[in-house]
C-alpha positions as CSV (number, residue, x, y, z in Angstrom):
1,M,0.0,0.0,0.1
2,L,2.6,2.3,1.1
3,K,4.4,1.5,-2.4
4,K,1.6,2.3,-4.5
5,A,1.2,5.8,-2.5
6,L,4.6,6.7,-3.1
7,L,4.6,5.7,-6.8
8,A,1.4,7.6,-7.1
9,A,3.0,10.8,-5.3
10,V,6.3,10.8,-7.7
11,A,4.1,10.3,-10.6
12,T,2.0,13.5,-9.5
13,G,5.0,15.3,-9.4
14,I,6.4,14.4,-12.7
15,V,3.1,15.6,-14.4
16,A,3.1,18.6,-12.6
17,A,6.7,19.7,-13.1
18,L,5.9,18.9,-17.0
19,A,2.8,21.3,-16.8
20,L,4.6,23.9,-15.5
21,P,5.7,27.0,-18.4
22,I,9.1,27.3,-19.2
23,Q,10.1,30.9,-19.4
24,F,13.0,31.7,-21.7
25,T,14.3,35.0,-20.8
26,P,14.0,37.0,-17.5
27,A,11.5,39.3,-19.4
28,E,9.0,37.1,-19.6
29,A,9.2,36.0,-16.0
30,G,8.1,39.3,-15.0
31,M,11.9,41.0,-14.3
32,T,13.3,43.5,-16.6
33,C,16.8,42.8,-18.3
34,K,18.3,45.4,-15.9
35,E,17.0,43.8,-12.6
36,A,18.2,40.3,-14.0
37,A,21.4,41.5,-14.7
38,K,21.6,43.2,-11.2
39,V,21.0,39.9,-9.5
40,K,23.1,37.6,-11.7
41,F,26.5,40.3,-11.7
42,P,26.0,42.7,-8.5
43,D,29.3,43.6,-8.5
44,D,30.5,43.6,-12.1
45,R,29.7,46.5,-14.0
46,K,30.8,45.3,-17.5
47,S,29.3,41.9,-17.4
48,R,25.9,43.4,-16.0
49,H,26.2,45.9,-19.3
50,A,27.1,42.8,-21.8
51,Y,24.0,40.8,-20.0
52,K,21.5,43.5,-20.2
53,K,22.4,43.9,-24.0
54,A,22.1,40.2,-24.8
55,C,18.9,39.7,-22.5
56,K,17.3,42.7,-24.4
57,A,18.7,41.4,-28.1
58,A,17.2,37.7,-27.1
59,S,13.8,39.3,-25.9
60,K,13.6,41.2,-29.1
61,A,14.3,38.2,-31.4
62,Q,11.8,36.0,-29.4
63,Q,8.9,38.8,-29.8
64,A,9.8,38.9,-33.8
């Protein structure tokens, strides 16, 4: 009985994980590229700038 309950819980978890939407860019996650860059690179301005530019380019490419 315990084995069946555990198996059912694992199967439910797998189905729930597959049903979640996949977010490709931080902009889709409700976070701006600037905010995402600050979170990822809090101390390095050059890396933040490069990440922000790449994020914006990816966001624009995905919208088109």
